[in-house]
N, C-alpha and C positions, 0 to 999 in steps of 0.2 A: 279060848273063846276065837272065834274061828265063822264071821259074820260074813265074809265075804273074801276072793280073794284077788282080783284085779279091782281098778279104781273106778272101773262101769259098774262095776258090781257096789264098791261104794256109793256113787252116786244113787244107784235104785235103794239100796238102805234108807239113805236121806229121805228120797222121796217118800218111802211107807212110812219113815217117822215124821214126817212133816215141818221138816227143819227149815227156818227162815234165817237169812243174811241179811244185814244190813250194812248199805255203804253209806257212810259218813264222809259229805263234801265240804262240809262246811257247819258252823253254829247252827245254823237252821235250814240246811239243805241235806235231806238225806233221800234216800231210794231203798227199797226193801224189796227183797224177790225170793219165794220160797223154791224148795230146791224142786219143785212141778213144775216151775215156770223155768226155771232156771233150762231143766233138761230140756222145754219145750223148745229154748231160745237157740239153744245149743243145736239141737236138731237144725234149727232153721237157718242157720249158718253154718251147719254140714252140708247142707243141699248147695249153698252158695260155693263152699270149698272142693265139694263134688262135681260140680257145673264146671268150675274151672280145671278138673282134670286132677285133683288130688286125690292118691289111691292110698291104702293100707302101707303104712312102713314110709310113706313119703314124711319132709321135713316141714314143718310151717314154722317161720319167726314169727313173732308175736311182740311189736316193739309199738305196745299200745299206754297210753299212761292215764285215760280211763278205766278206774277199777272194774266196773259193772262189766263194760265190754272187753275188759280181755280176759274177765270169770269166762263170761260165755264162748269165747274164741277158743281159751283152753278146753273148756267141756265139750266144742264142735270137735277140737281134733281129736280128743280121747273118744268120742263115741264112734270117729269113724275108722279109729285102728292109726290115725296119722300122728305123726311125733312133733308135739310142741315142743319152741325155743325159746323160753321167753330173754327177751335182750331189753334193758333198762333205755325206756324213753326218753327223749330229754333234746334241746334245741343247741345245747352245747356242742361243740367239733369232736371233744373225745367220745360222746354217747355215739355221737355219728360215726367216726373211725370205727368205734368196734362192733357196730352194727354191718357195716363194713367187710370187714376181719370176718366175720361169724357169718355173714353173707356167702363168699367167698370160698370158708372152708368146707361149707355144707353144699357145696356146689351150686350155688345162685336159686335157691329153693325161693319159693313166694312166701313175700312178706307182708303182715298186717299191719297198716299205719295210716294215721291222717292223712289227709290230704296236706296238711300243713306242713306235714312232717316229710313227707315226701316231697314236695316243693323246695325247701330248704335243703334236702338230701343230694336235688340234682345241680341247685343254684351253687354248693360247694362243689361239686362233682364237675360242672361246668367252667369254674373258677381252675381249679386243678389241671383242667383239659382233658378230663374225662369224660366227654360227652356220650361216646358209647356207653361206656358201662352204665352215667346215667340211664340211658336212655333201656338197657336191659333192665335195669333195677324198676324202673317205672312198667315195663312190660311182667313182670312178676310181683307185681304189686296187687293188693284189694285194699279198698278203702274200711275204715274197723265200724263204717255206716253202708254196709253193701244195700243193694237193693232187693227187695222182697223176691226169694229165688222161684225159679219155673217151675221146679222138681221138686219131690218128694227126698228127703234124705235115705240113707241105705244103711245106718249104723250095724255096725259087726260086734262080733261075740271075741275080745281078744283072749291069748293064753297068758299064764302067769308071768311065762320068762320072756313075753314081746317087748320090746322097748316103752315105757310109759313116757319118759321128755329127756331131754339132754338140759342139764345147766351147766352154764358157761363161765368159767372162773370171773368172776369180779373187774380181777387188776389188770390183765395184758390185752393192750388192741391190737400188738403186734402179732402174736399167738395165742389168743384165746385157748383156754384148754376145757374141751366139754367133756363134763361129768354123765355118762351113759348109764341112768337108771329104768329098771324094769319095773313091771307093774307089782313082781314078787318083792323085788328090794323096797321100793315106797309103803306096800302093805305091810310088809315084815316091823318097817319104824314106826307104822301108825300104832300098829299091836302093842308094839315095845315100851312106843309114848303113855300110851293109855296105862297100860298096867304100873311103868314105873313114876305118874304123875297121880294113879289113883283117883283118874276121873269121874266123878258122880254124876247120875242121869241131872242134876239141877247146873250144874256148868255152865258158863256162858262166855266166851272167849270175848276179847279187845283186839285189835293190833292196828299199828300205824306202818309196821314192816313193810316195804315194798314186796311186790307179791311178785319181781323178778328177783327173788334172795331167799334160800331155801327156807329162811325161818317164817319170813313172810307166806310164801306160798304152801310149802310143805307143814310147817308147824301149825300154822293158824286158820290156813283155811281147809285143806285136803285133811286135816288129820280130824278137823273139829267137824266137816260136812259130812265125812263116811262116817264117823261114830254116832253121827246122829246131834251134834248140838249145835244149838243157836250159834251165831257169832256175829262179830260187826269187824267191817274192814275202814278202816280211815287212810284218807289218801295221804301218801308221805310229805306231798307239798304244804297240806292244811297242818299236818302236826309242825311242821317247819315254821309256817309263819303262827301259829298257836299253838304253842307244846301245850300250856294247861288245859286247852280242850279237850287233850287226850285224858287229863285225869276229871275233868268234868262229865265227860261222855260214861268214861268207866264208872262215875258216879250213878249216873243217870239212868246208864242199862242197869246196874248192878253185878256189874262186869265181877266173876269170880278169878280169872286167868288172864296175864299182860303179862306182856314181855318188853324189853328192850334193853339193846346195847350200852356201852358207857356214855356213848356222845349224847344218846337219847335221854340219859338221866341227866349229864351237864346241861343240856341246851332245855329242860323242863325247869332245873334249878334257877337257872340264870333267867328265865320269864318269871318264877315266882320271886323271884329277889326284886325283881323291876316291878312287879305289879301285886305281889302282894300272894298269897295263900286264897286259894277259890275257898266259897265256904261249901265243902262236900264230905260226903260220909263212903268211905272207903273200906269199911269194915267189913263186905263182903269179899273183898279180894283175900284170896290163899295165896295163890303164887304169883309172882312176876318171874317169869324166867330172864337170866341175866346170861348173855352168850353172844357168838357171834365174833367176839374180837376178845381179847385176854382183858379180864376181869378188874378196874380196880378196887382194891376191897374199900379204903377209904371214903370214895364216892359214894359206893353202894349204900355203905353206912348214912352217910350224909342225906340223901335221897329218902331212906324210910325215916331217918329221925328228924328230917323237915317236915314228914308227912305223917308223922304218928299224932298229931292233933286232928288229923281227918280220918284218925280210925283205922290207918294202913298199920296193920302189926310185923314188927321188923324180922320173924319167921315167916314170912311171905317170900323173901329172897331166894330165889331158886337158881343158884351157879350149877351151868351145865354145859358140858364139852360135845362138840359135833362138828360136823364138816358134810360138804355137799355130797363127797365119795363116799360118806355113810347114809345116804338118804335123808342126813339129819341129825340125829341124836347118837350119841356113844354112851357118856355117862350123865348120869342125874344124883343128885342125891338123897336123900331121902323126903320126901314132901313134909314140910313142916318143920325140919331142923335150921332153918336160917341160915345163915353166911357162916361159914366154918372156915381158917386159916391156920396156915403155919410158916413163922421165921427162919430162914434159911438164909446162910451166909453167901453172898451173890457173887463171891468169887471164888466159889468151890463148885461150879453148875457144867462144866463140863462131861460131855457123854463119857460114861463109864468111873463118874467120880462119884464118891459116898457123899450123899448131902450133910451139910454140917447144922444140924439144929441152933438157933443164937435166940435169945431174950429178943423179946418185943423191942426196938426202936436202937437196937443196941449198932453199933458201928458196922455199916458193912451189911447190916442184917436188911434183907429184903422179905415183904408178907405176900405171898402165894396162897390162891385159894384153892381150898380142897374142892374137887370137884365131882365127886361120889362114885361109883362102881359101874360097871359096862350096864347096858339094860338087854332086855331080851336075850337073844342066841348071840349077841354080839360076844366075840372074843379079842380079849388087849395084850399085847405083849411087850415090855419095854425092853429096847435091844441095844446089844454094843458090836461092834463086826458081827453081826449074826446071828448074837448068843443071849439068851435073855438075861439081864444084869442084875435079876432079883431085887427085893423091895429096897427103897432107900439109897437107890444109885440112879442117877439121869441117865436115860436111855432115848432110844428114836422111839417115838408112840407109833406101833403098827398095831392095824386091827382086819379083823375078816367076822365075817357071818353071813347072813342070809339079807341083808340090809346094805350092805357093801359092794359097790359098782367093781364091776368084770373088768372096769379100762374106761380111758378116755377115747373120744369119737378121733378115728383117724390121725392118733398122734401116737406115732411107736416110739419116739422118744423120750413123751411124758410116761407112758407104758411104761418102758425099760426100767425107769427112773424109779417109778411106785411100786409098782406088781414086784411080789418077791415069791419065794417059794411056795407052796402047798395052800397057796388062796391067801396068803399074809399082802396086805396094801402099807406101804410105807405113807402116811399121812404127811409128812415135812414136820411135825412137830416134834419137842424136847418134852421130857416130865420125868418122874417118878413116884413112886407108889409110897402113900404115908399113912399106914393103918387103915390100910386097904382098900384107898382113895386114890384118884389120878390126881396130882397135881403137875399141871403145865408150868416149864421155865422159859419156856421161847420158842423161836424158829429154829428148824435144823436150814433151811434154804435161806436165801436173803430176800425174804419178801418184806415189805415194809408197809407195815399195817397203820393209814392214816384217816382219818373221818369217816369211819366203818367199810374201807374197802382195801383189799391187799393191792400192793404197787408193786410194781417188778421194775428194779433199779435197771436194768439194760434199758427197758422203756421211756423211763425219766430220763434217764441219760439223754437217749437219743431226742429227745423233746427239747433239754435242756441246752443239746449242742443246737438244734434249728433254730433257736431263739437267741443263742448269743455269737454263732456264727463260728463255732470252735468245733474242732474235733471230738468226735464221743468218746475215742479215747485216752483224753484229756479230762473225764468228768466222773467224779463215782457219788451216785445218789446210794446213801446210808440210815438206814433207822436206828434211832437212839433210843434211850431213858434218860429222861427227863420229866422231876417231881410235878409240872406244871400242866405236861402233856397228857391227855390219855391217847393208850395205844403208842406209835412211836412218834417221835420226832423228825422231819425229813431235812437232812442235812447233805447240802448238795457242797463237793470237792471240785473245785477247776485249778487246773494247772494255769500258776500266773509267777511269772519271773520280775515283774515289775513292783513299784510301792504299792501299799495297800489302796493310797488313793485313787490311784490309776486302776483300781481294780471294782470301785463304786458303780462304773457305769454295765460291766460286763453280768457283775452280780444282780442288778435291776433289770436286765435283760432275762438275764434267767428266771427270777422270780415271777415276774410276769409272763414269763411264757410257758413255765408250768403250770400257773393258775389259769391260761388263757386255754389251752389246748386241753389238761388234765382235771382243772377244776381242785386243785392241790397246794397247800399252800407251806412252800419251802421255811423251816423253824431259822436256818442260818444259811447263806452262801459263802462261801469259804476260799481264799486263795491258798495252795499249796505248792510245793517246790516242785514235786514229783510225787506221784501214785504209785503207793506199794505194791508190787506185782510179785506174781510168784515166779518160779523159772518158766515154767508153761505160759507167762505171760498173763494171768489174768490177775484182775484187780482184787487186794485182799481189803474186802470192805469192812467185813468185820475188824481188821485190826485199828482201819479209821476210825470205827465206831470206840471203840477200846478207847484210844488216845484220847479222845472230843471228852468221853466222859471222865478221864483222868486231869480234864482241863488242860490239855496240850496246846490247845487253840485260843485261849483266853487272852492273850495279847492279842492277838488278829481281832477278837471279837471286841475287844474296847477299843483299841483303835477305830474299828468301822462304825461302830457306834458312836465315835465322836465324829465323823467323817460324814455320815450320812445326811444330806440336806435333808431342813423342815423348814416346808414353805410356809410358815406361821403368818401370813398377810390376814388381820382380823379387820382389815378397814372395811372389806366386802361383806355385807350381811351384817343381821343384829349381834351385836357383840355379846349378848347372854345367850342368843340361839346356839353360835358357834362354840361359845366354851363348854356348855351342855352337852351338845352332838358331838364334840371331840371327848368331853368325857365318857360317853355310851362307848362311843370306837374302843378306846382305851381298856376300858374294861372287860369287853369282849374279847380284844386282842392285844393283850397289856406288854407282849413281845414285840410289835408292831411302833413304830414310830411314824404315827398319822396327825398330820399336821391339815388345817382348813384347807390348804389349795391340794391336797393328795387325792388323787383320783382312786376311789376304793379297789376299783379293780386293776389296778396297778402296782398293787403292793404286795400281792399273796396272799390274799384275803381268800378263805373256804367258801363256798355256795352256804354251808352251814352257818359259818362267822357271819354273814351279809342276811341270812333270815335272823340270827341274835340279833345285831344291829338294828333291822325292823320295829323285832320285839321291841326294844329298849326305846326306840320310838315312839314306838304305841304307848309306851306307860308315861310317857308325859305330853304327846302331842296327841291324842287319841281320832282317830278318825280321820287324820289330818293327811298322811301319805298311805301310799301303796306299795307292797315291795317293788312291783314295776318301775315305781318311780326313781328307786336307786339307778337302774339303769338308764334314765333319760337322764338324771341329776346326780352324778359319781360322787361328785366333790362336797365336802362339809359344809363350805359358806354357798355355794349352790343350794344344796339342802335347807339351810338355815334362810335364802330368801323366799322359797317354795313356802317353807313353814309360816312364814310371816303371810304371804301373800294369802293363803289359806284359812287363817286366822279368821 
């Protein structure tokens, strides 16, 4: 099958097939746009971009939270041979910092953003004493609702080897890596996904994943648009507030293809636990892609078991492996095969080691997901010291193929680390082959995966150092495995030679600083006498993680738990409301000590946990509070008072 060679050709194919895109902005708030109207809107925006001086090959940063406007500007860039660079928009400092880092890395290109976003950016820069940077940014920005252009767009015809887009890594604000993808890369992956998923003409997709994520943009927009399928895009913040709506809309639209990483399943299950299972029919769903982060088998099974009464089949689970460097997809299982796993000895997963199979739930047994085989023309090799390790041994996961990037934008260090001989790319992951399937065991690099994003320890250590007023080389951020946490649990170690009681203030400042600056919650912040380092001075984070999982810090944890302040002044607000609100907080974040006087934004809650708390409040007190009220009334007893007044 070869319907098109570029994304531009894919859009034309969508127009010919009268594709419709639905934009879900709320329970009763939807917009629709046909591919033909999308093309017309894209050309209108392209005229605006070309009036601003943008030419073929120039970069364009998309910092847009409105889904429809994002899509229209994305296709405007594609139609003009301009290279779109999606960046997650938001009001938090971490997202603005990432935007600035990418803007500088790309030599200060034009940015599309709302006037509110640009005003917040300029205010941040003014406070930081960088007024001139703020002015340059303002001078190179275009509003996401531009005026009607005065000229006519001049679309171009790209070559397959032209750059289509740059996908920057989600985790680093200091030195983000831009994955450069050509039209040929993306189109090759679209065709491979189509074949490996066995798409049918009647398939309809629905996704809440951000369009700044490769699963959201490439997997659930570009793929389905270019192949001629109707599809629906739900705003991620709508899903965060109302996760059950994702399922309700899937049933309403008779969607056959869905997707979610672990935290989406967990968020949805919590909402169902709080408010009950909606009366819906999900029997049309044939595939639910599970990827974008290490898959938790027990959670995936719980999800389909909970929704079995709604007609969701267990074999709809579709555990896949991919990464932005591959334009998205690398390995798929057979559609309809469901979740398949293997149990191994977690102590025997070093590079080059032969994997030891174990009985389920035996001591030190770890359940890992079988992720299928390579799709399309993608090749995969498991390597140790530059040589293939063969089946049953752990190796570095290398890939190559038509869908694989030729490298990172203007980043020779990252290219030197990832690009290997003869066209191979080192993914940074570790895995082994079992019965022909790929099984991922972990990450070779020290990337920490929390709440759906890759976080780099050096970044977190720098942020924690700023918050606590300590040197960054006296801190270590480590991702560890914990049974009650999806992905990695973030543990921060800080050199401290006083008593544990004297460490509490530092621990709180680190937790608050990370939450405010990066939007992540620390599972633990622990004192340590000294950080283990190599002879060259590098912190041995992996060693710290192994020691933590072995219980080496249990004494410090117990002492900290006993000493942490608990401001439980129930004298303010209605006692029953305070108790019920506190119970909701404990259900969402059982590892946090949340008292009625605690500020929810100062105890290390993630943005998703805050959304889950609001969902729990909605279940008990419907339509009393907006999610924004949590910002205005961040303490439990303040919320109790507001709920009493709103009764």
